[in-house]
C-alpha positions in Angstrom: -38.8 106.7 26.0 -42.1 107.2 27.7 -43.7 110.1 29.6 -46.6 109.1 31.9 -48.7 112.0 33.0 -51.5 112.4 35.6 -53.0 115.8 36.1 -49.7 117.7 35.5 -51.2 120.7 33.7 -48.0 122.3 32.8 -46.9 119.2 31.0 -49.7 119.3 28.5 -48.4 122.7 27.4 -45.0 121.2 26.9 -46.0 118.2 24.8 -45.7 119.9 21.4 -42.1 121.0 22.2 -41.2 117.7 23.7 -42.5 115.8 20.6 -40.5 118.2 18.4 -37.3 117.6 20.4 -37.9 113.9 20.9 -39.8 112.5 17.9 -39.9 108.9 19.3 -41.2 109.9 22.7 -44.4 108.1 23.7 -46.8 110.1 25.8 -49.4 108.4 28.0 -51.8 110.0 30.4 -54.3 109.0 33.0 -57.6 110.9 33.1 -59.7 110.8 36.3 -62.4 113.4 35.9 -64.1 115.3 33.1 -63.1 119.0 33.1 -60.1 118.2 35.3 -56.5 117.8 34.2 -55.9 116.6 30.7 -59.7 116.3 30.1 -60.0 120.1 30.4 -61.1 121.8 27.2 -58.0 124.1 27.1 -55.7 121.0 26.9 -57.6 118.9 24.3 -55.7 120.6 21.5 -52.7 118.4 22.2 -54.7 115.1 22.1 -53.3 114.1 18.6 -49.9 114.2 20.2 -50.8 111.8 23.0 -50.2 108.2 22.1 -52.4 106.5 24.7 -55.0 107.7 27.3 -56.2 105.7 30.2 -59.7 106.7 31.5 -60.8 105.4 34.9 -64.4 104.9 33.8 -66.5 104.3 30.7 -68.4 107.5 31.4 -65.1 109.5 31.1 -64.1 107.7 27.9 -67.5 108.5 26.3 -67.1 112.1 27.4 -63.7 112.4 25.8 -64.9 110.6 22.7 -67.6 113.1 22.3 -65.1 115.9 22.5 -62.9 114.2 19.9 -65.8 113.8 17.4 -66.4 117.6 17.6 -62.8 118.7 17.5 -61.0 116.1 15.5 -63.5 114.5 13.1 -62.1 111.5 11.1 -58.9 111.2 13.2 -60.2 108.2 15.2 -58.4 109.4 18.4 -60.8 107.5 20.5 -59.0 104.3 19.4 -56.1 105.5 21.6 -58.2 105.3 24.8 -58.6 102.4 27.2 -60.7 102.1 30.3 -58.8 100.8 33.4 -60.8 101.1 36.7 -59.1 102.0 39.9 -58.5 98.9 42.0 -59.2 98.1 45.7 -57.2 95.6 47.6 -60.0 93.3 48.8 -57.8 91.5 51.3 -56.7 94.8 52.9 -60.4 95.8 53.3 -61.5 92.5 54.7 -63.8 93.6 57.5 -62.9 90.5 59.5 -59.3 91.7 59.9 -60.2 95.0 61.5 -60.9 94.9 65.3 -64.7 95.4 65.8 -65.5 98.2 68.3 -62.1 99.9 68.2 -63.4 103.1 66.5 -66.4 103.2 68.9 -64.2 102.9 71.9 -61.9 105.7 70.7 -64.7 108.2 70.0 -67.1 107.1 72.9 -69.8 105.8 70.5 -72.3 103.6 72.3 -72.6 100.0 71.0 -76.3 100.6 70.1 -75.6 103.8 68.1 -76.3 103.8 64.4 -73.3 105.3 62.6 -73.8 107.3 59.4 -70.5 108.5 57.8 -69.1 111.1 55.5 -65.5 110.4 54.3 -63.8 112.9 52.1 -62.4 116.4 51.6 -64.3 119.1 53.3 -64.7 121.1 50.1 -67.3 122.7 47.9 -67.7 119.8 45.5 -68.2 117.3 48.3 -71.1 119.2 49.9 -70.2 118.5 53.5 -72.9 121.0 54.7 -75.5 118.9 53.0 -74.5 116.0 55.2 -75.4 118.1 58.2 -78.8 118.8 56.7 -79.3 115.1 56.4 -78.3 114.6 60.1 -80.7 117.3 61.2 -83.5 115.8 59.2 -82.9 112.2 60.5 -82.9 113.4 64.1 -86.3 115.1 63.5 -87.9 112.2 61.6 -86.4 109.2 63.6 -85.7 110.5 67.1 -86.0 107.0 68.6 -82.7 106.0 66.9 -79.5 106.6 68.7 -77.7 108.4 65.8 -74.1 109.2 65.4 -72.9 111.2 62.4 -69.2 110.8 61.7 -67.3 113.2 59.3 -63.8 112.0 58.5 -61.5 114.3 56.6 -60.3 117.9 56.4 -60.3 120.8 53.9 -61.3 124.4 53.4 -64.8 123.9 54.7 -63.7 122.5 58.0 -64.4 125.5 60.1 -67.7 126.1 58.3 -68.7 122.6 59.2 -67.9 123.2 62.8 -69.9 126.4 62.9 -72.9 124.6 61.3 -72.8 121.8 63.8 -73.0 124.4 66.6 -75.8 126.3 64.8 -77.9 123.1 64.5 -77.0 122.0 68.1 -75.5 118.7 66.8 -72.5 118.6 69.0 -73.7 115.5 70.9 -74.3 113.5 67.8 -71.7 114.7 65.2 -68.0 113.6 65.4 -65.2 115.3 63.4 -62.2 112.9 63.3 -59.9 114.8 61.0 -57.9 112.7 58.5 -57.9 109.1 59.7 -54.8 106.9 59.8 -56.9 103.8 59.0 -60.4 104.4 57.5 -61.2 100.7 57.9 -61.8 101.2 61.6 -64.6 103.7 60.8 -66.0 101.6 57.9 -66.2 98.6 60.2 -68.6 100.5 62.4 -70.5 102.4 59.6 -74.2 101.5 59.0 -74.4 103.7 56.0 -72.0 105.8 53.9 -73.4 109.0 52.3 -71.9 111.0 49.5 -73.5 114.3 48.3 -70.9 115.4 45.7 -71.8 117.4 42.7 -68.7 116.4 40.8 -66.8 113.1 40.9 -65.0 110.5 38.9 -65.3 107.2 40.8 -64.6 107.8 44.5 -62.4 105.1 46.0 -64.2 105.4 49.3 -67.3 103.8 47.6 -65.2 100.8 46.6 -63.7 100.6 50.0 -67.1 100.7 51.7 -68.4 98.0 49.4 -65.4 95.8 50.2 -66.4 96.0 53.8 -70.1 95.4 53.1 -71.2 98.9 53.9 -74.1 100.2 51.8 -73.7 103.6 50.1 -76.2 106.3 49.1 -74.8 108.8 46.7 -75.7 111.5 44.2 -75.7 110.2 40.6 -72.7 112.2 39.2 -69.6 111.3 37.2 -69.2 107.5 36.9 -70.7 106.6 40.2 -73.5 104.7 38.4 -70.8 102.3 37.2 -70.3 101.2 40.8 -73.7 101.6 42.4 -76.8 99.9 41.1 -79.8 101.7 42.5 -81.7 99.6 45.1 -79.1 96.8 45.2 
């Protein structure tokens, strides 16, 4: 009766045939990013055959609406879109429920150290090497602070990150954790979370950081401005 799609590219190519074979089939999809999945230009031609679209931000809905106005004038396809934000379990990320100091103990971080964190894929769009530029700059400009720079995650840039840490002589202040089983333990100790991405939807890690009262500095891309109010 219903097909629910999220980023399954081959499915979009199948929609015309499926609608032909099953005329009563209702097709719904979830869109996370502009230029990714069903929001990609090459798949917009099937939009009139999609009964309902969920966008995870107002920014994304406006982006798709602009595409519709150009490609399907007068068809009012934007009326088939709704905005439903990704949710975060506030009880799960209650910082009082996570043992304070556990992450510091595991990674030998002194109690007086100021922890600045990167959490995400080590990939081109996340700009992990820029995080190391930030670390290098902070060490130069505020040497009196006992800094620790934690990078949690994995991905194709992992070895490049390790090489850059060695090149900048950051081995004593940079910690690579790999993928964490429980990111709350790191967030509990994080003074500041930094995101340098050049392409995003709404990163869940920002919501998770906010849920644990961790401030975030981020590039203004995608729909991040719908989460972060500058200066607040």
